[in-house]
All heavy atoms as TSV, in Angstrom:
chain	resi	resn	atom	element	x	y	z
A	1	MET	N	N	88.464	76.024	145.550
A	1	MET	CA	C	87.539	76.882	146.085
A	1	MET	C	C	87.339	78.059	145.143
A	1	MET	O	O	88.261	78.685	144.672
A	1	MET	CB	C	87.873	77.338	147.452
A	1	MET	CG	C	86.905	78.368	148.055
A	1	MET	SD	S	87.309	79.098	149.783
A	1	MET	CE	C	86.640	77.871	150.830
A	2	ASP	N	N	86.193	78.408	144.932
A	2	ASP	CA	C	85.773	79.575	144.099
A	2	ASP	C	C	86.135	80.879	144.834
A	2	ASP	O	O	86.017	80.868	146.048
A	2	ASP	CB	C	84.294	79.558	143.642
A	2	ASP	CG	C	84.008	78.356	142.782
A	2	ASP	OD1	O	84.874	78.024	141.995
A	2	ASP	OD2	O	82.861	77.875	142.801
A	3	SER	N	N	86.330	81.898	144.122
A	3	SER	CA	C	86.556	83.240	144.772
A	3	SER	C	C	85.133	83.755	145.270
A	3	SER	O	O	84.106	83.465	144.635
A	3	SER	CB	C	87.039	84.217	143.717
A	3	SER	OG	O	88.354	83.777	143.354
A	4	LEU	N	N	85.270	84.530	146.397
A	4	LEU	CA	C	84.032	85.182	146.841
A	4	LEU	C	C	84.043	86.643	146.565
A	4	LEU	O	O	85.170	87.216	146.562
A	4	LEU	CB	C	83.952	84.982	148.391
A	4	LEU	CG	C	83.822	83.569	148.956
A	4	LEU	CD1	C	84.001	83.578	150.437
A	4	LEU	CD2	C	82.615	82.781	148.532
A	5	THR	N	N	82.880	87.217	146.464
A	5	THR	CA	C	82.803	88.648	146.328
A	5	THR	C	C	83.122	89.208	147.748
A	5	THR	O	O	83.012	88.394	148.725
A	5	THR	CB	C	81.457	89.153	145.884
A	5	THR	OG1	O	80.420	88.765	146.844
A	5	THR	CG2	C	81.077	88.606	144.490
A	6	THR	N	N	83.300	90.438	147.839
A	6	THR	CA	C	83.509	91.117	149.214
A	6	THR	C	C	82.239	90.832	150.067
A	6	THR	O	O	82.446	90.641	151.292
A	6	THR	CB	C	83.825	92.619	149.115
A	6	THR	OG1	O	84.949	92.733	148.182
A	6	THR	CG2	C	84.019	93.351	150.308
A	7	GLU	N	N	81.231	90.981	149.465
A	7	GLU	CA	C	79.771	90.824	150.183
A	7	GLU	C	C	79.704	89.412	150.677
A	7	GLU	O	O	79.224	89.267	151.912
A	7	GLU	CB	C	78.675	91.276	149.377
A	7	GLU	CG	C	78.642	92.718	149.029
A	7	GLU	CD	C	79.532	93.237	147.884
A	7	GLU	OE1	O	80.000	92.269	147.115
A	7	GLU	OE2	O	79.804	94.394	147.763
A	8	GLU	N	N	80.027	88.492	149.800
A	8	GLU	CA	C	79.956	86.963	150.203
A	8	GLU	C	C	80.840	86.694	151.349
A	8	GLU	O	O	80.663	85.925	152.202
A	8	GLU	CB	C	80.199	86.115	149.029
A	8	GLU	CG	C	79.061	86.124	147.955
A	8	GLU	CD	C	79.436	85.470	146.650
A	8	GLU	OE1	O	80.537	85.409	146.368
A	8	GLU	OE2	O	78.399	84.938	145.978
A	9	ALA	N	N	82.072	87.258	151.170
A	9	ALA	CA	C	83.047	87.050	152.239
A	9	ALA	C	C	82.692	87.529	153.571
A	9	ALA	O	O	82.853	87.047	154.609
A	9	ALA	CB	C	84.475	87.687	151.752
A	10	TYR	N	N	82.055	88.788	153.498
A	10	TYR	CA	C	81.425	89.366	154.721
A	10	TYR	C	C	80.472	88.418	155.373
A	10	TYR	O	O	80.508	88.176	156.607
A	10	TYR	CB	C	80.907	90.738	154.378
A	10	TYR	CG	C	80.504	91.550	155.606
A	10	TYR	CD1	C	81.401	92.341	156.370
A	10	TYR	CD2	C	79.194	91.390	156.165
A	10	TYR	CE1	C	80.985	92.959	157.496
A	10	TYR	CE2	C	78.816	92.088	157.313
A	10	TYR	CZ	C	79.752	92.806	157.889
A	10	TYR	OH	O	79.297	93.532	159.112
A	11	LEU	N	N	79.472	87.951	154.587
A	11	LEU	CA	C	78.435	87.064	155.100
A	11	LEU	C	C	79.080	85.749	155.604
A	11	LEU	O	O	78.596	85.227	156.571
A	11	LEU	CB	C	77.456	86.820	154.005
A	11	LEU	CG	C	76.607	88.101	153.606
A	11	LEU	CD1	C	75.716	87.687	152.391
A	11	LEU	CD2	C	75.793	88.634	154.753
A	12	ALA	N	N	80.137	85.323	154.939
A	12	ALA	CA	C	80.828	84.083	155.485
A	12	ALA	C	C	81.410	84.372	156.858
A	12	ALA	O	O	81.337	83.469	157.677
A	12	ALA	CB	C	81.895	83.676	154.439
A	13	MET	N	N	82.063	85.495	156.958
A	13	MET	CA	C	82.725	85.889	158.284
A	13	MET	C	C	81.586	85.961	159.373
A	13	MET	O	O	81.763	85.580	160.419
A	13	MET	CB	C	83.433	87.217	158.151
A	13	MET	CG	C	83.954	87.659	159.475
A	13	MET	SD	S	84.795	89.153	159.450
A	13	MET	CE	C	83.595	90.378	159.033
A	14	PHE	N	N	80.506	86.627	158.951
A	14	PHE	CA	C	79.297	86.776	159.834
A	14	PHE	C	C	78.911	85.325	160.332
A	14	PHE	O	O	78.651	85.140	161.521
A	14	PHE	CB	C	78.197	87.517	159.220
A	14	PHE	CG	C	77.146	87.865	160.191
A	14	PHE	CD1	C	77.153	89.163	160.843
A	14	PHE	CD2	C	76.142	86.999	160.479
A	14	PHE	CE1	C	76.128	89.462	161.753
A	14	PHE	CE2	C	75.102	87.380	161.360
A	14	PHE	CZ	C	75.090	88.483	162.039
A	15	ALA	N	N	78.708	84.434	159.348
A	15	ALA	CA	C	78.189	83.100	159.691
A	15	ALA	C	C	79.198	82.376	160.630
A	15	ALA	O	O	78.815	81.632	161.585
A	15	ALA	CB	C	77.924	82.351	158.460
A	16	PHE	N	N	80.428	82.524	160.376
A	16	PHE	CA	C	81.574	81.863	161.177
A	16	PHE	C	C	81.479	82.412	162.588
A	16	PHE	O	O	81.626	81.547	163.522
A	16	PHE	CB	C	82.945	82.201	160.443
A	16	PHE	CG	C	83.961	81.574	161.254
A	16	PHE	CD1	C	84.316	80.164	161.130
A	16	PHE	CD2	C	84.750	82.411	162.113
A	16	PHE	CE1	C	85.407	79.710	161.866
A	16	PHE	CE2	C	85.858	81.834	162.797
A	16	PHE	CZ	C	86.251	80.500	162.720
A	17	ILE	N	N	81.415	83.752	162.726
A	17	ILE	CA	C	81.401	84.379	164.036
A	17	ILE	C	C	80.121	83.918	164.841
A	17	ILE	O	O	80.122	83.631	166.021
A	17	ILE	CB	C	81.650	85.786	164.065
A	17	ILE	CG1	C	83.128	86.126	163.501
A	17	ILE	CG2	C	81.399	86.497	165.398
A	17	ILE	CD1	C	83.369	87.538	163.201
A	18	GLU	N	N	79.068	83.900	164.020
A	18	GLU	CA	C	77.741	83.568	164.692
A	18	GLU	C	C	77.799	82.128	165.187
A	18	GLU	O	O	77.236	81.874	166.300
A	18	GLU	CB	C	76.673	83.771	163.626
A	18	GLU	CG	C	75.193	83.473	164.148
A	18	GLU	CD	C	74.258	83.838	163.171
A	18	GLU	OE1	O	74.325	83.406	161.968
A	18	GLU	OE2	O	73.096	84.447	163.468
A	19	LYS	N	N	78.414	81.263	164.447
A	19	LYS	CA	C	78.533	79.916	164.985
A	19	LYS	C	C	79.316	79.771	166.209
A	19	LYS	O	O	78.996	79.074	167.106
A	19	LYS	CB	C	79.145	78.969	163.844
A	19	LYS	CG	C	79.246	77.548	164.197
A	19	LYS	CD	C	79.742	76.642	163.122
A	19	LYS	CE	C	79.700	75.139	163.585
A	19	LYS	NZ	N	80.305	74.334	162.551
A	20	ARG	N	N	80.404	80.566	166.231
A	20	ARG	CA	C	81.308	80.586	167.411
A	20	ARG	C	C	80.545	81.115	168.568
A	20	ARG	O	O	80.693	80.646	169.666
A	20	ARG	CB	C	82.568	81.407	167.119
A	20	ARG	CG	C	83.484	81.026	166.130
A	20	ARG	CD	C	83.973	79.607	166.228
A	20	ARG	NE	N	84.729	79.441	167.492
A	20	ARG	CZ	C	85.111	78.146	167.986
A	20	ARG	NH1	N	84.853	77.123	167.203
A	20	ARG	NH2	N	85.832	78.111	169.107
A	21	TYR	N	N	79.645	82.146	168.249
A	21	TYR	CA	C	78.827	82.702	169.319
A	21	TYR	C	C	77.876	81.560	169.947
A	21	TYR	O	O	77.709	81.477	171.196
A	21	TYR	CB	C	78.049	83.924	168.904
A	21	TYR	CG	C	77.056	84.202	169.938
A	21	TYR	CD1	C	77.329	84.827	171.134
A	21	TYR	CD2	C	75.664	83.920	169.687
A	21	TYR	CE1	C	76.331	85.126	172.036
A	21	TYR	CE2	C	74.546	84.209	170.653
A	21	TYR	CZ	C	75.000	84.762	171.800
A	21	TYR	OH	O	74.056	85.083	172.806
A	22	ARG	N	N	77.275	80.807	169.133
A	22	ARG	CA	C	76.294	79.745	169.536
A	22	ARG	C	C	77.127	78.641	170.331
A	22	ARG	O	O	76.439	78.204	171.268
A	22	ARG	CB	C	75.635	79.124	168.342
A	22	ARG	CG	C	74.592	80.038	167.636
A	22	ARG	CD	C	73.606	79.260	166.752
A	22	ARG	NE	N	74.357	78.465	165.683
A	22	ARG	CZ	C	74.639	79.019	164.549
A	22	ARG	NH1	N	74.417	80.217	164.104
A	22	ARG	NH2	N	75.419	78.113	163.622
A	23	LEU	N	N	78.399	78.490	170.023
A	23	LEU	CA	C	79.064	77.462	170.785
A	23	LEU	C	C	79.534	78.053	172.135
A	23	LEU	O	O	79.642	77.267	173.141
A	23	LEU	CB	C	80.281	77.020	170.004
A	23	LEU	CG	C	80.080	76.242	168.740
A	23	LEU	CD1	C	81.261	76.108	167.875
A	23	LEU	CD2	C	79.425	74.951	169.065
A	24	THR	N	N	79.842	79.338	172.207
A	24	THR	CA	C	80.478	79.886	173.410
A	24	THR	C	C	79.505	80.841	174.235
A	24	THR	O	O	79.786	81.154	175.383
A	24	THR	CB	C	81.755	80.769	173.063
A	24	THR	OG1	O	81.327	81.929	172.253
A	24	THR	CG2	C	82.716	79.904	172.292
A	25	THR	N	N	78.472	81.386	173.607
A	25	THR	CA	C	77.627	82.411	174.086
A	25	THR	C	C	78.378	83.688	174.743
A	25	THR	O	O	77.981	84.132	175.683
A	25	THR	CB	C	76.608	81.914	175.090
A	25	THR	OG1	O	77.299	81.438	176.387
A	25	THR	CG2	C	75.779	80.720	174.575
A	26	SER	N	N	79.548	83.933	174.047
A	26	SER	CA	C	80.319	85.034	174.537
A	26	SER	C	C	79.641	86.352	174.324
A	26	SER	O	O	79.179	86.646	173.291
A	26	SER	CB	C	81.652	85.013	173.706
A	26	SER	OG	O	82.355	86.274	173.733
A	27	ASP	N	N	79.555	87.195	175.440
A	27	ASP	CA	C	78.999	88.517	175.281
A	27	ASP	C	C	79.747	89.377	174.319
A	27	ASP	O	O	79.214	90.176	173.538
A	27	ASP	CB	C	78.937	89.214	176.597
A	27	ASP	CG	C	77.827	88.568	177.595
A	27	ASP	OD1	O	77.033	87.844	177.077
A	27	ASP	OD2	O	78.065	88.771	178.815
A	28	ASP	N	N	81.064	89.225	174.199
A	28	ASP	CA	C	81.900	90.036	173.350
A	28	ASP	C	C	81.527	89.670	171.860
A	28	ASP	O	O	81.419	90.565	170.953
A	28	ASP	CB	C	83.270	89.662	173.487
A	28	ASP	CG	C	83.923	90.291	174.748
A	28	ASP	OD1	O	83.386	91.281	175.330
A	28	ASP	OD2	O	84.898	89.781	175.213
A	29	LEU	N	N	81.294	88.371	171.489
A	29	LEU	CA	C	80.913	88.049	170.176
A	29	LEU	C	C	79.482	88.493	169.850
A	29	LEU	O	O	79.237	88.885	168.749
A	29	LEU	CB	C	80.989	86.520	169.988
A	29	LEU	CG	C	82.404	85.922	169.941
A	29	LEU	CD1	C	82.415	84.428	169.741
A	29	LEU	CD2	C	83.248	86.543	168.875
A	30	ALA	N	N	78.571	88.423	170.771
A	30	ALA	CA	C	77.182	88.948	170.700
A	30	ALA	C	C	77.281	90.467	170.343
A	30	ALA	O	O	76.577	90.909	169.358
A	30	ALA	CB	C	76.376	88.653	171.831
A	31	SER	N	N	78.050	91.224	171.001
A	31	SER	CA	C	78.185	92.570	170.716
A	31	SER	C	C	78.799	92.933	169.312
A	31	SER	O	O	78.307	93.789	168.646
A	31	SER	CB	C	79.040	93.229	171.796
A	31	SER	OG	O	79.260	94.669	171.567
A	32	PHE	N	N	79.731	92.068	168.975
A	32	PHE	CA	C	80.428	92.232	167.679
A	32	PHE	C	C	79.502	91.967	166.592
A	32	PHE	O	O	79.345	92.661	165.569
A	32	PHE	CB	C	81.713	91.349	167.703
A	32	PHE	CG	C	82.500	91.630	166.477
A	32	PHE	CD1	C	83.157	92.841	166.231
A	32	PHE	CD2	C	82.846	90.603	165.581
A	32	PHE	CE1	C	83.784	93.090	165.099
A	32	PHE	CE2	C	83.586	90.782	164.455
A	32	PHE	CZ	C	84.075	92.078	164.209
A	33	LEU	N	N	78.708	90.884	166.718
A	33	LEU	CA	C	77.742	90.526	165.712
A	33	LEU	C	C	76.602	91.605	165.562
A	33	LEU	O	O	76.138	91.861	164.499
A	33	LEU	CB	C	76.990	89.195	166.136
A	33	LEU	CG	C	77.836	87.973	165.854
A	33	LEU	CD1	C	77.244	86.769	166.455
A	33	LEU	CD2	C	78.050	87.711	164.415
A	34	SER	N	N	76.220	92.171	166.676
A	34	SER	CA	C	75.277	93.270	166.649
A	34	SER	C	C	75.877	94.424	165.757
A	34	SER	O	O	75.219	95.030	164.962
A	34	SER	CB	C	74.976	93.769	168.065
A	34	SER	OG	O	74.141	94.780	168.006
A	35	ASP	N	N	77.128	94.818	166.075
A	35	ASP	CA	C	77.746	95.797	165.245
A	35	ASP	C	C	77.906	95.537	163.772
A	35	ASP	O	O	77.820	96.326	162.852
A	35	ASP	CB	C	79.212	96.176	165.728
A	35	ASP	CG	C	79.121	96.855	167.158
A	35	ASP	OD1	O	78.109	97.288	167.558
A	35	ASP	OD2	O	80.222	96.802	167.779
A	36	MET	N	N	78.074	94.176	163.512
A	36	MET	CA	C	78.273	93.722	162.094
A	36	MET	C	C	76.839	93.625	161.381
A	36	MET	O	O	76.873	93.517	160.111
A	36	MET	CB	C	78.844	92.281	162.106
A	36	MET	CG	C	80.304	92.211	162.520
A	36	MET	SD	S	80.897	90.448	162.355
A	36	MET	CE	C	80.673	90.176	160.610
A	37	SER	N	N	75.832	93.609	162.078
A	37	SER	CA	C	74.494	93.463	161.484
A	37	SER	C	C	74.201	94.513	160.305
A	37	SER	O	O	74.653	95.692	160.409
A	37	SER	CB	C	73.377	93.538	162.408
A	37	SER	OG	O	73.456	92.620	163.387
A	38	LEU	N	N	73.717	94.023	159.264
A	38	LEU	CA	C	73.502	94.979	158.137
A	38	LEU	C	C	72.134	95.673	158.242
A	38	LEU	O	O	71.241	95.149	158.749
A	38	LEU	CB	C	73.447	94.088	156.756
A	38	LEU	CG	C	74.768	93.456	156.467
A	38	LEU	CD1	C	74.544	92.536	155.231
A	38	LEU	CD2	C	75.803	94.458	156.286
A	39	MET	N	N	72.162	96.912	157.956
A	39	MET	CA	C	70.949	97.794	158.016
A	39	MET	C	C	70.316	97.756	156.741
A	39	MET	O	O	70.957	97.483	155.616
A	39	MET	CB	C	71.367	99.139	158.483
A	39	MET	CG	C	72.240	99.163	159.666
A	39	MET	SD	S	71.547	98.408	161.192
A	39	MET	CE	C	70.229	99.562	161.455
A	40	PHE	N	N	68.995	98.277	156.631
A	40	PHE	CA	C	68.320	98.369	155.410
A	40	PHE	C	C	69.016	99.379	154.416
A	40	PHE	O	O	68.838	99.292	153.171
A	40	PHE	CB	C	66.794	98.820	155.658
A	40	PHE	CG	C	66.042	97.765	156.170
A	40	PHE	CD1	C	65.618	97.813	157.494
A	40	PHE	CD2	C	65.604	96.603	155.398
A	40	PHE	CE1	C	64.766	96.834	157.970
A	40	PHE	CE2	C	64.866	95.664	155.892
A	40	PHE	CZ	C	64.464	95.758	157.289
A	41	SER	N	N	69.707	100.233	154.983
A	41	SER	CA	C	70.461	101.300	154.103
A	41	SER	C	C	71.670	100.635	153.398
A	41	SER	O	O	72.243	101.235	152.497
A	41	SER	CB	C	71.043	102.437	154.966
A	41	SER	OG	O	72.064	101.949	155.940
A	42	GLY	N	N	72.036	99.427	153.806
A	42	GLY	CA	C	73.147	98.649	153.243
A	42	GLY	C	C	74.473	98.787	153.957
A	42	GLY	O	O	75.299	98.052	153.600
A	43	GLY	N	N	74.510	99.575	154.845
A	43	GLY	CA	C	75.793	99.651	155.731
A	43	GLY	C	C	75.575	98.819	156.918
A	43	GLY	O	O	74.621	98.092	157.195
A	44	THR	N	N	76.654	98.755	157.845
A	44	THR	CA	C	76.578	98.059	158.929
A	44	THR	C	C	76.083	98.825	160.191
A	44	THR	O	O	75.957	100.023	160.046
A	44	THR	CB	C	78.020	97.479	159.426
A	44	THR	OG1	O	78.854	98.651	159.474
A	44	THR	CG2	C	78.547	96.628	158.304
A	45	ALA	N	N	75.622	98.141	161.210
A	45	ALA	CA	C	75.073	98.943	162.372
A	45	ALA	C	C	76.110	99.886	162.940
A	45	ALA	O	O	75.814	100.913	163.421
A	45	ALA	CB	C	74.623	97.970	163.385
A	46	ASP	N	N	77.432	99.456	162.907
A	46	ASP	CA	C	78.500	100.399	163.257
A	46	ASP	C	C	79.292	100.709	162.065
A	46	ASP	O	O	79.991	99.967	161.439
A	46	ASP	CB	C	79.433	99.585	164.180
A	46	ASP	CG	C	80.566	100.426	164.635
A	46	ASP	OD1	O	80.767	101.563	164.232
A	46	ASP	OD2	O	81.301	99.985	165.690
A	47	PRO	N	N	79.124	101.942	161.536
A	47	PRO	CA	C	79.833	102.373	160.268
A	47	PRO	C	C	81.349	102.247	160.343
A	47	PRO	O	O	81.919	101.947	159.340
A	47	PRO	CB	C	79.399	103.825	160.167
A	47	PRO	CG	C	78.150	103.953	160.903
A	47	PRO	CD	C	78.315	103.076	162.002
A	48	ALA	N	N	81.923	102.286	161.460
A	48	ALA	CA	C	83.359	102.269	161.572
A	48	ALA	C	C	83.758	100.814	161.237
A	48	ALA	O	O	84.740	100.530	160.675
A	48	ALA	CB	C	83.896	102.627	162.933
A	49	LEU	N	N	82.947	99.820	161.659
A	49	LEU	CA	C	83.180	98.465	161.387
A	49	LEU	C	C	83.266	98.177	159.889
A	49	LEU	O	O	84.131	97.525	159.352
A	49	LEU	CB	C	82.183	97.511	162.051
A	49	LEU	CG	C	82.456	95.995	161.952
A	49	LEU	CD1	C	82.215	95.423	163.254
A	49	LEU	CD2	C	81.786	95.358	160.837
A	50	GLN	N	N	82.462	98.771	159.116
A	50	GLN	CA	C	82.376	98.587	157.699
A	50	GLN	C	C	83.628	99.152	157.087
A	50	GLN	O	O	84.225	98.536	156.068
A	50	GLN	CB	C	81.180	99.388	156.952
A	50	GLN	CG	C	81.029	99.054	155.571
A	50	GLN	CD	C	79.716	99.554	154.969
A	50	GLN	OE1	O	78.782	99.972	155.724
A	50	GLN	NE2	N	79.474	99.596	153.716
A	51	TYR	N	N	84.117	100.337	157.521
A	51	TYR	CA	C	85.483	100.764	157.056
A	51	TYR	C	C	86.554	99.869	157.436
A	51	TYR	O	O	87.433	99.608	156.503
A	51	TYR	CB	C	85.698	102.260	157.645
A	51	TYR	CG	C	87.097	102.725	157.426
A	51	TYR	CD1	C	87.350	103.334	156.229
A	51	TYR	CD2	C	88.195	102.532	158.364
A	51	TYR	CE1	C	88.711	103.767	155.853
A	51	TYR	CE2	C	89.491	102.955	158.008
A	51	TYR	CZ	C	89.683	103.549	156.832
A	51	TYR	OH	O	90.978	103.987	156.645
A	52	ASP	N	N	86.582	99.328	158.565
A	52	ASP	CA	C	87.574	98.342	159.044
A	52	ASP	C	C	87.538	97.084	158.138
A	52	ASP	O	O	88.593	96.624	157.807
A	52	ASP	CB	C	87.395	97.956	160.501
A	52	ASP	CG	C	87.687	99.138	161.478
A	52	ASP	OD1	O	88.351	100.129	160.979
A	52	ASP	OD2	O	87.306	99.106	162.563
A	53	TRP	N	N	86.355	96.664	157.788
A	53	TRP	CA	C	86.138	95.505	156.965
A	53	TRP	C	C	86.732	95.792	155.521
A	53	TRP	O	O	87.584	94.932	154.968
A	53	TRP	CB	C	84.767	95.124	156.860
A	53	TRP	CG	C	84.516	94.033	155.752
A	53	TRP	CD1	C	83.937	94.256	154.594
A	53	TRP	CD2	C	84.878	92.719	155.632
A	53	TRP	NE1	N	83.772	93.117	153.776
A	53	TRP	CE2	C	84.504	92.175	154.522
A	53	TRP	CE3	C	85.496	91.904	156.532
A	53	TRP	CZ2	C	84.734	90.814	154.074
A	53	TRP	CZ3	C	85.770	90.571	156.257
A	53	TRP	CH2	C	85.378	90.067	155.060
A	54	GLU	N	N	86.462	96.964	154.987
A	54	GLU	CA	C	86.935	97.262	153.705
A	54	GLU	C	C	88.507	97.345	153.596
A	54	GLU	O	O	89.168	96.984	152.774
A	54	GLU	CB	C	86.378	98.559	153.136
A	54	GLU	CG	C	84.822	98.307	152.826
A	54	GLU	CD	C	84.068	99.571	152.621
A	54	GLU	OE1	O	84.653	100.741	152.783
A	54	GLU	OE2	O	82.849	99.594	152.426
A	55	GLU	N	N	89.053	97.892	154.814
A	55	GLU	CA	C	90.458	97.998	154.926
A	55	GLU	C	C	91.088	96.666	155.047
A	55	GLU	O	O	92.150	96.297	154.395
A	55	GLU	CB	C	90.871	98.856	156.166
A	55	GLU	CG	C	92.306	98.994	156.313
A	55	GLU	CD	C	92.688	99.773	157.566
A	55	GLU	OE1	O	91.983	99.649	158.606
A	55	GLU	OE2	O	93.546	100.639	157.565
A	56	ALA	N	N	90.443	95.715	155.709
A	56	ALA	CA	C	90.973	94.311	155.909
A	56	ALA	C	C	90.944	93.559	154.508
A	56	ALA	O	O	91.870	92.881	154.250
A	56	ALA	CB	C	90.138	93.576	156.896
A	57	VAL	N	N	89.912	93.835	153.756
A	57	VAL	CA	C	89.897	93.179	152.478
A	57	VAL	C	C	90.998	93.763	151.640
A	57	VAL	O	O	91.651	92.982	150.812
A	57	VAL	CB	C	88.586	93.484	151.765
A	57	VAL	CG1	C	88.502	93.094	150.296
A	57	VAL	CG2	C	87.341	92.750	152.500
A	58	SER	N	N	91.224	95.021	151.619
A	58	SER	CA	C	92.307	95.529	150.777
A	58	SER	C	C	93.654	95.059	151.251
A	58	SER	O	O	94.511	94.687	150.355
A	58	SER	CB	C	92.432	97.134	151.008
A	58	SER	OG	O	91.244	97.687	150.437
A	59	LEU	N	N	93.846	94.844	152.534
A	59	LEU	CA	C	95.147	94.259	153.057
A	59	LEU	C	C	95.342	92.807	152.481
A	59	LEU	O	O	96.389	92.458	152.108
A	59	LEU	CB	C	95.248	94.356	154.448
A	59	LEU	CG	C	95.444	95.673	155.111
A	59	LEU	CD1	C	95.232	95.692	156.613
A	59	LEU	CD2	C	96.840	96.300	154.725
A	60	ALA	N	N	94.235	92.051	152.608
A	60	ALA	CA	C	94.321	90.621	152.199
A	60	ALA	C	C	94.502	90.482	150.650
A	60	ALA	O	O	95.325	89.729	150.297
A	60	ALA	CB	C	92.925	89.970	152.554
A	61	ARG	N	N	93.922	91.350	149.901
A	61	ARG	CA	C	94.077	91.319	148.548
A	61	ARG	C	C	95.508	91.644	148.079
A	61	ARG	O	O	96.090	91.178	147.144
A	61	ARG	CB	C	93.142	92.341	147.806
A	61	ARG	CG	C	91.626	91.752	147.759
A	61	ARG	CD	C	90.851	92.547	146.946
A	61	ARG	NE	N	89.520	91.943	146.661
A	61	ARG	CZ	C	88.296	92.639	146.635
A	61	ARG	NH1	N	88.306	93.933	146.547
A	61	ARG	NH2	N	87.196	91.985	146.427
A	62	ALA	N	N	96.103	92.573	148.898
A	62	ALA	CA	C	97.513	93.065	148.534
A	62	ALA	C	C	98.491	92.039	149.251
A	62	ALA	O	O	99.814	92.276	149.222
A	62	ALA	CB	C	97.775	94.393	149.250
A	63	GLY	N	N	97.973	90.976	149.897
A	63	GLY	CA	C	98.926	90.004	150.540
A	63	GLY	C	C	99.751	90.558	151.735
A	63	GLY	O	O	100.850	90.086	152.002
A	64	LYS	N	N	99.085	91.374	152.426
A	64	LYS	CA	C	99.691	92.002	153.556
A	64	LYS	C	C	99.063	91.544	154.921
A	64	LYS	O	O	99.217	92.203	155.996
A	64	LYS	CB	C	99.566	93.527	153.450
A	64	LYS	CG	C	100.275	94.100	152.326
A	64	LYS	CD	C	100.183	95.623	152.323
A	64	LYS	CE	C	101.043	96.241	151.170
A	64	LYS	NZ	N	100.917	97.659	151.085
A	65	VAL	N	N	98.515	90.348	154.971
A	65	VAL	CA	C	97.957	89.841	156.157
A	65	VAL	C	C	98.738	88.611	156.483
A	65	VAL	O	O	98.927	87.758	155.601
A	65	VAL	CB	C	96.534	89.451	155.980
A	65	VAL	CG1	C	95.989	88.764	157.335
A	65	VAL	CG2	C	95.578	90.629	155.719
A	66	ASP	N	N	99.316	88.624	157.741
A	66	ASP	CA	C	100.157	87.521	158.141
A	66	ASP	C	C	99.396	86.897	159.384
A	66	ASP	O	O	99.278	87.279	160.420
A	66	ASP	CB	C	101.555	88.019	158.637
A	66	ASP	CG	C	102.424	86.949	159.141
A	66	ASP	OD1	O	102.019	85.735	159.061
A	66	ASP	OD2	O	103.536	87.180	159.563
A	67	ALA	N	N	98.869	85.706	159.079
A	67	ALA	CA	C	98.037	84.979	159.982
A	67	ALA	C	C	98.796	83.729	160.588
A	67	ALA	O	O	98.188	83.001	161.266
A	67	ALA	CB	C	96.635	84.513	159.387
A	68	MET	N	N	100.056	83.694	160.341
A	68	MET	CA	C	100.851	82.649	160.840
A	68	MET	C	C	101.049	82.747	162.360
A	68	MET	O	O	101.523	83.773	162.888
A	68	MET	CB	C	102.199	82.591	160.075
A	68	MET	CG	C	103.149	81.385	160.507
A	68	MET	SD	S	102.449	79.793	160.005
A	68	MET	CE	C	102.529	79.972	158.265
A	69	GLN	N	N	100.758	81.642	163.039
A	69	GLN	CA	C	101.055	81.557	164.518
A	69	GLN	C	C	102.540	81.308	164.682
A	69	GLN	O	O	103.138	80.439	164.166
A	69	GLN	CB	C	100.191	80.511	165.173
A	69	GLN	CG	C	100.329	80.460	166.682
A	69	GLN	CD	C	99.580	79.388	167.332
A	69	GLN	OE1	O	99.456	78.313	166.792
A	69	GLN	NE2	N	98.917	79.716	168.433
A	70	ARG	N	N	103.079	82.171	165.601
A	70	ARG	CA	C	104.492	81.938	166.019
A	70	ARG	C	C	104.640	81.826	167.530
A	70	ARG	O	O	104.014	82.678	168.198
A	70	ARG	CB	C	105.340	83.107	165.381
A	70	ARG	CG	C	105.273	83.154	163.928
A	70	ARG	CD	C	106.134	84.386	163.363
A	70	ARG	NE	N	106.207	84.484	162.010
A	70	ARG	CZ	C	105.239	84.825	161.129
A	70	ARG	NH1	N	104.074	85.124	161.528
A	70	ARG	NH2	N	105.422	84.871	159.822
A	71	LEU	N	N	105.322	80.914	167.907
A	71	LEU	CA	C	105.578	80.792	169.333
A	71	LEU	C	C	106.935	81.412	169.647
A	71	LEU	O	O	107.823	81.268	169.000
A	71	LEU	CB	C	105.607	79.252	169.769
A	71	LEU	CG	C	104.362	78.468	169.410
A	71	LEU	CD1	C	104.540	76.988	169.717
A	71	LEU	CD2	C	103.119	79.107	170.148
A	72	LYS	N	N	107.007	82.217	170.795
A	72	LYS	CA	C	108.125	82.833	171.208
A	72	LYS	C	C	108.913	81.949	172.181
A	72	LYS	O	O	108.167	81.524	173.178
A	72	LYS	CB	C	107.822	84.248	171.719
A	72	LYS	CG	C	107.396	85.163	170.622
A	72	LYS	CD	C	107.156	86.555	171.216
A	72	LYS	CE	C	106.658	87.523	170.163
A	72	LYS	NZ	N	106.485	88.921	170.725
A	73	ARG	N	N	110.146	81.913	172.099
A	73	ARG	CA	C	110.904	81.325	173.149
A	73	ARG	C	C	111.411	82.269	174.152
A	73	ARG	O	O	111.847	83.377	173.812
A	73	ARG	CB	C	112.149	80.555	172.625
A	73	ARG	CG	C	111.674	79.349	171.698
A	73	ARG	CD	C	112.904	78.734	171.183
A	73	ARG	NE	N	112.469	77.718	170.343
A	73	ARG	CZ	C	113.282	76.674	169.863
A	73	ARG	NH1	N	114.514	76.661	170.180
A	73	ARG	NH2	N	112.785	75.808	169.034
A	74	ASN	N	N	111.294	81.912	175.461
A	74	ASN	CA	C	111.858	82.756	176.475
A	74	ASN	C	C	113.319	82.743	176.717
A	74	ASN	O	O	113.944	81.857	176.526
A	74	ASN	CB	C	111.024	82.582	177.900
A	74	ASN	CG	C	109.660	82.855	177.666
A	74	ASN	OD1	O	109.233	83.724	176.912
A	74	ASN	ND2	N	108.877	82.085	178.398
């Protein structure tokens, strides 16, 4: 797989979440997609979300994201 730019990765995430929304019609996902929408100014509808995205990219690039599912035993 080729590397994506930060912008391409954002659009891929948007497309992925949008598809999940179409499958589930979740109000939470609809609200999140609204916040993620890009404005003509270049930023997101929710500026805090753009900051969170940039922070997540930095963590992923630094290898500091652990997405491994772990089951806990009682």
